[in-house]
C-alpha positions, -999 to +999 in steps of 0.1 A: +000+000+000+013+034-010+026+057+020+029+094+022+052+115+045+039+148+058+061+177+067+064+190+102+050+222+111+073+250+100+092+266+126+114+287+104+117+324+105+139+353+097+168+346+121+169+314+145+133+306+140+120+339+149+096+358+126+099+394+116+073+402+141+091+384+171+125+402+159+107+435+159+097+430+195+130+418+206+145+450+193+118+471+213+127+451+244+165+459+239+160+494+230+152+508+265+182+495+285+206+501+256+196+537+255+200+541+292+234+528+290+247+545+257+227+577+259+227+584+297+255+562+308+234+551+339+243+513+345+219+511+373+190+525+352+200+499+323+199+471+347+166+481+361+149+485+327+163+452+317+146+436+346+112+452+345+108+460+306+134+438+287+128+406+304+090+404+300+091+415+264+118+389+253+098+362+271+066+375+251+086+376+218+107+343+221+087+321+246+064+293+233+038+268+247+030+236+229+048+249+200+028+281+195+047+315+204+033+336+231+032+364+207+008+344+183-015+335+211-017+368+226-022+384+192-053+361+184-068+365+219-063+403+218-078+406+183-108+386+193-114+409+224-110+439+205-137+427+178-160+418+207-156+452+223-164+470+189-194+446+183-178+427+154-185+392+167-222+392+163-239+400+131-280+401+128-291+403+093-322+423+084-343+401+062-349+419+029-324+447+036-299+456+011-306+427-015-283+429-044-286+409-078-261+382-080-252+385-042-243+356-019-260+372+014-233+361+040-234+380+071-204+407+076-182+422+051-175+390+033-210+391+017-202+425+001-171+412-016-188+383-035-209+384-066-223+354-087-218+357-126-230+335-152-206+317-174-209+327-211-196+317-243-182+282-232-197+248-232-205+253-195-233+279-201-257+276-172-232+274-148-217+302-129-186+317-109-181+336-077-161+367-082-144+382-053-139+419-061-112+424-033-089+397-042-097+396-079-101+359-079-131+339-095-140+306-081-161+278-096-182+252-074-186+216-085-202+186-070-188+152-077-193+117-064-166+093-053-160+054-054-161+037-020-127+032-005-132+003+020-141-025-006-117-012-033-089-035-042-052-029-034-044-021-069-071+004-070-061+020-039-024+022-052-039+038-085-057+064-067-027+072-045-006+077-075-035+097-093-035+122-064+002+129-069-003+134-104-031+158-101-009+180-076+016+182-102-010+191-128-024+219-105+011+233-097+016+238-135-019+253-140-013+290-144-035+312-124-049+284-101-043+295-065-062+270-045-085+238-048-106+230-020-125+196-013-154+198+013-165+162+025-200+172+041-220+150+064-253+167+073-288+158+083-316+150+058-329+121+037-305+117+008-320+119-028-322+092-052-290+082-068-281+097-100-299+130-096-276+161-100-281+171-064-259+169-032-259+137-014-253+111-040-249+076-025-220+069-045-198+088-019-209+065+009-188+033+013-210+002+007-194-014+038-207+015+060-242+009+045-240-027+054-230-017+090-255+010+093-285+004+073-305+031+090-280+058+083-294+068+050-326+078+067-308+104+088-275+116+073-263+127+039-228+129+024-215+145-004-182+161-018-180+196-031-149+209-049-140+247-056-115+260-079-102+295-075-081+313-103-065+346-099-076+369-127-045+393-127-022+362-134-043+350-164-050+384-178-035+379-210-054+346-216-087+364-206-080+392-232-070+366-259-105+347-252-125+379-256-119+398-224-142+404-195-166+378-184-165+359-215-128+357-214-127+347-178-153+321-183-131+304-210-101+304-186-120+289-159-135+263-181-101+254-193-088+249-157-119+229-147-114+205-177-076+200-166-089+191-130-117+168-142-092+148-165-072+139-135-099+131-110-110+097-124-076+083-116-081+095-079-115+074-076-138+104-085-168+099-108-168+127-133-196+116-155-222+130-132-201+159-119-224+190-117-213+226-121-234+243-094-258+272-105-262+302-082-294+287-067-273+255-056-246+276-041-271+296-020-287+264-009-253+252+002-246+284+022-281+280+038-275+246+047-242+255+065-259+282+085-292+264+091-288+225+092-324+224+102-334+236+068-322+202+051-357+190+044-369+221+031-340+223+008-343+188-004-379+195-012-371+226-030-344+205-050-315+220-033-322+254-051-328+287-036-340+317-053-318+350-053-342+367-026-341+338-003-327+343+033-295+325+036-287+333+072-301+356+099-275+356+127-239+348+133-228+350+169-190+344+173-178+329+208-143+323+220-144+286+210-175+281+188-200+299+165-237+301+169-258+305+137-295+300+128-303+266+139-265+253+145-237+256+168-202+251+151-167+243+163-138+246+137-105+228+141-072+232+121-052+201+113-020+214+128+000+183+126-004+153+101+007+118+112+044+119+123+050+084+107+044+074+071+007+073+065-010+046+046-031+057+016-069+060+029-058+068+064-086+096+063-115+073+053-129+067+086-131+105+092-147+112+061-172+082+056-181+070+090-198+081+121-231+100+127-216+135+135-223+162+114-194+179+100-174+192+071-139+179+066-120+204+043-088+197+024-071+226+006-043+224-020-025+258-029+002+254-056+030+277-058+052+287-087+088+272-090+105+304-085+086+313-055+089+278-040+127+282-045+127+316-026+107+303+002+130+272+004+162+294+006+146+314+035+136+282+055+170+268+048+187+298+061+166+300+093+172+263+098+208+267+096+207+298+119+190+279+143+214+250+141+243+273+146+227+288+178+221+251+191+258+242+184+272+273+201+252+267+232+260+230+231+224+221+230+212+191+210+186+195+181+150+190+189+131+162+172+110+189+154+142+206+143+156+175+130+124+165+110+123+199+096+158+195+081+149+162+067+118+179+049+139+208+036+161+184+019+132+165+004+117+197-010+149+206-025+149+173-043+116+180-056+125+213-067+154+199-086+133+174-103+111+203-115+081+200-092+067+231-076+053+233-041+018+224-035+010+231+002-018+210+018-039+219+049-070+207+065-099+219+086-129+201+103-161+219+113-183+201+136-220+211+138-246+204+164-279+216+179-263+228+212-230+229+229-234+194+248-241+176+215-210+196+201-189+184+230-199+147+223-192+151+187-157+164+195-152+132+216-159+111+185-136+133+163-105+130+185-110+092+189-116+090+150-087+114+139-060+093+153-026+104+142-039+139+137-031+168+160-061+191+160-059+227+170-091+243+181-091+278+165-100+298+197-108+335+190-110+329+151-140+307+147-159+330+122-129+332+097-124+293+103-160+286+097-160+306+063-130+287+051-140+254+062-178+250+061-188+274+031-179+262-004-170+295-017-134+294-023-125+315+006-088+313+015-076+311+051-066+342+072-028+345+072 
């Protein structure tokens, strides 16, 4: 069975593993005693300021807890507290207020950025794409069904593993593609009949699971949604050559989707019934994320919502969860993937078993070869600087530092072979009716996601929810 090796969390920085912000804070901490010593020549004042000023600042800048710097933790909590004081953690949408043609009515400023435009002048007429006027990026939303993993032969599993590698290489070479996101959703509701162009096709559920849980089809639905995001400025020449404007961008998006679809069958994805979602279907997906109790209503409506339909009425962000219309959500980031080589399919239980409502999101972000080489050189320089500091202090290298060195060597080998970087990240959003059910769901998640280290994104639940639970091609917050 093929295996994959995951890179450790990067601890590289500008110098000795410290980021630019940490170095700036170090400089601020040292400035006061240095000034007292040089400008005033007062050694006693310099020592006093070093004790009550420099030492706390240096601890904040250089200290860490469980691999996360104190500065990062303080900044996240501080930003959440500031937003809460300013009333930016709760949004109540006034029904019928400010409706815009082609809008995706998401609470907050995010909804003002996104507009739905129809595809024109291509074989995909009737579909649409999302336009982000701030980032100048266009996103298409596809629904696909997958073959089951549990009953696949060893040969089929090996083929799918190599197919994913080939697809990542294709994405890295596809000009303008900035991210591809796969949302594996499990949500309440009766699944529609097999073969209909709606979410919840039974083809995405393993036959073995259906045998073990024959009643599951009466309560839960699973589907897979893929978003492909293209940066318009990067492909401006191709857009102009194809006629410019919406027509030209439609052609470029259609070409990138065709490249992706060509590689999906080898990964175990059925493309013969792939559906390019319309604006009405995208709105239904957004409504489902905010209001899980609307699943039956959406199924009766054919998983489509009109432009004037209400998608969400309230979003109340708490420190460790998010409250929306009929759901309570908690989003985790996969901070560490398995430390040992992982066998292909190690995520199948997380995706296709259990009765917990959730969205497991995987994101691939390709990078250009020259950009990847620059990042690699910076990481290698930081790694070498940290190694030199350890050697001078007579301190042995940590396990994480040694693992990072091995990963840097692997990345250099990939670049020498002509392969650009494709960064990989994952999120999991749990959804329940109340916080107690959310707690029970978290117990299931942590027992199922063996080998993964999950980080609850405290103080950042709204941004995490938008990235992980909404199939709109929204990138993660830096």
